[in-house]
C-alpha positions, 0 to 999 in steps of 0.5 A: 521480522519486517525486514526479513523479506530480500529482494522482493522483486514482485507482487504478491497476493490477489490483485483486484483491477476495479481496485488497480484502476482506481488507484491508476488514478491518483499516480505512481506513487498509489501505485506503487502503495498498492503494491506494496500494501499487496506485498505486504498482504500475500508475505503475512496473510494475518489481516488487512492493516499493512506497516507501511515504513520506510525501508522495504518500501524504497527496497521492493518499489522505489517508494521514498517517504516524500510520494508516500506519505503524497498519495496515504494524503490524495488516497485516504482522502478520496476514501480508497484507505484507511490509516492509523498513524501513530507519532514518529513511527510508520503508518498502518494502512488498509485497502477499504476500496472495494474489488468490484465496483456496482452500479 
């Protein structure tokens, strides 16, 4: 079920420019992770939680496992994402960064 989308080469789903700007502060790995999360949310449309597996993340956006974990750690510390970790399983991630900055 997780590998049914073949040759995905686009970001699907609504994109918030302010979220994109916040993620961009943490490097290209964070932007690739953002694209992956938004694409999975656009394809599934069931839950804000996304399972970040290594195979699709690499095939679709070139996100390697080490860069995925670096980005997850940085973004979680910055409180832009929420992460559910299970031992030996792909983490589930949800974006908690607000769509618009309120002054």
